C-alpha positions as a printed Julia matrix, in Angstrom:
120×3 Matrix{Float64}:
 102.24  152.41   -1.04
 103.4   152.24   -4.62
 106.76  153.66   -3.84
 107.58  151.19   -0.99
 107.01  148.39   -3.28
 109.06  150.05   -5.94
 111.8   150.54   -3.25
 111.49  147.05   -1.52
 112.37  145.45   -5.2
 115.38  147.77   -5.96
 116.62  146.52   -2.48
 116.12  143.29   -3.35
 117.84  142.78   -6.35
 121.51  143.18   -4.92
 120.54  140.02   -2.9
 119.08  138.19   -5.69
 121.97  138.46   -7.66
 124.24  137.66   -5.36
 123.27  133.95   -5.12
 123.12  134.2    -9.24
 126.81  135.51   -9.0
 128.02  132.45   -6.52
 127.4   129.62   -9.39
 129.29  130.26  -12.66
 129.01  127.83  -15.45
 131.59  127.72  -18.63
 130.24  126.32  -21.46
 132.25  125.53  -24.76
 130.87  124.26  -27.73
 132.2   122.16  -30.34
 130.23  122.57  -33.31
 129.31  119.96  -36.26
 130.97  120.86  -39.63
 129.52  123.79  -40.96
 127.82  124.68  -38.2
 129.6   126.81  -36.13
 127.16  129.71  -36.39
 124.22  128.16  -35.5
 125.9   126.33  -32.59
 127.5   129.26  -31.23
 124.11  131.27  -31.2
 123.68  130.71  -27.34
 126.8   132.32  -26.83
 126.17  135.41  -28.72
 128.43  134.04  -31.84
 131.33  133.0   -29.55
 132.54  129.15  -29.02
 132.86  129.67  -25.48
 130.99  131.72  -22.41
 129.98  131.92  -18.95
 126.47  132.15  -17.39
 125.47  133.22  -13.88
 122.96  130.83  -12.41
 121.02  130.63   -9.07
 122.52  128.14   -6.65
 122.72  128.07   -2.9
 125.22  125.07   -2.78
 127.63  123.52   -4.53
 125.54  120.49   -5.2
 122.86  122.83   -6.87
 125.63  124.57   -8.95
 126.92  121.1   -10.14
 122.98  119.9   -11.08
 122.96  123.4   -12.96
 126.16  122.85  -14.67
 125.22  118.94  -15.38
 121.88  120.26  -17.18
 124.05  122.56  -19.55
 125.71  119.46  -20.99
 122.02  118.48  -22.38
 122.15  118.31  -26.28
 119.0   118.51  -28.34
 120.38  119.84  -31.4
 122.08  116.63  -32.6
 123.09  117.88  -36.11
 124.01  121.4   -35.06
 126.45  120.95  -31.17
 128.85  117.68  -31.45
 129.83  118.02  -28.21
 130.29  120.37  -25.05
 132.58  120.83  -22.52
 130.91  122.5   -19.37
 132.63  124.03  -16.19
 131.29  125.76  -13.06
 132.41  127.54   -9.94
 130.83  128.23   -6.99
 131.9   131.29   -4.88
 135.14  131.17   -7.09
 136.08  127.41   -6.19
 136.25  124.98   -9.21
 133.69  122.2    -9.12
 134.69  118.75   -9.78
 132.8   117.36  -12.59
 134.1   113.7   -13.46
 135.32  114.16  -16.76
 138.69  115.36  -18.56
 137.78  117.89  -21.46
 137.73  115.38  -23.59
 135.04  113.53  -21.87
 136.82  110.55  -20.93
 136.38  110.01  -16.88
 138.65  111.53  -14.38
 138.22  112.15  -10.35
 139.85  115.25  -10.68
 138.1   116.61  -13.97
 136.51  119.96  -14.17
 134.22  118.7   -16.9
 130.39  117.56  -16.27
 129.88  116.22  -19.81
 130.64  112.56  -20.52
 132.12  111.78  -24.14
 129.5   108.94  -24.27
 126.61  110.43  -23.66
 123.86  109.74  -26.38
 123.19  112.66  -27.49
 126.84  114.28  -28.09
 128.98  113.67  -30.86
 126.13  112.91  -32.89
 126.49  114.78  -36.2
 125.86  113.36  -39.43
């Protein structure tokens, strides 16, 4: 019985990962002055990185990308540019990389969010 459960779990892995690979969120952080090391920790010390997210539709992937704009470290991370692809196609976030509204912009983060651009 244990072998059957283990085998079923192993066989399910590729299928669960297939959904995760469909949604890729790219995050690029701009750190507050002198806070680069701390700001970039979430990307293993790099300014930008990709994360594989679980989403079954473009709408779900867009919602996940938008959530990545949230910034609780106001004195560490100044701004984020968050873009996403679903099944290889770039999703529209509604903002240019500057954060200004753009109907074709791939960035999900608005430049005037109250939790961004708050470095002291």
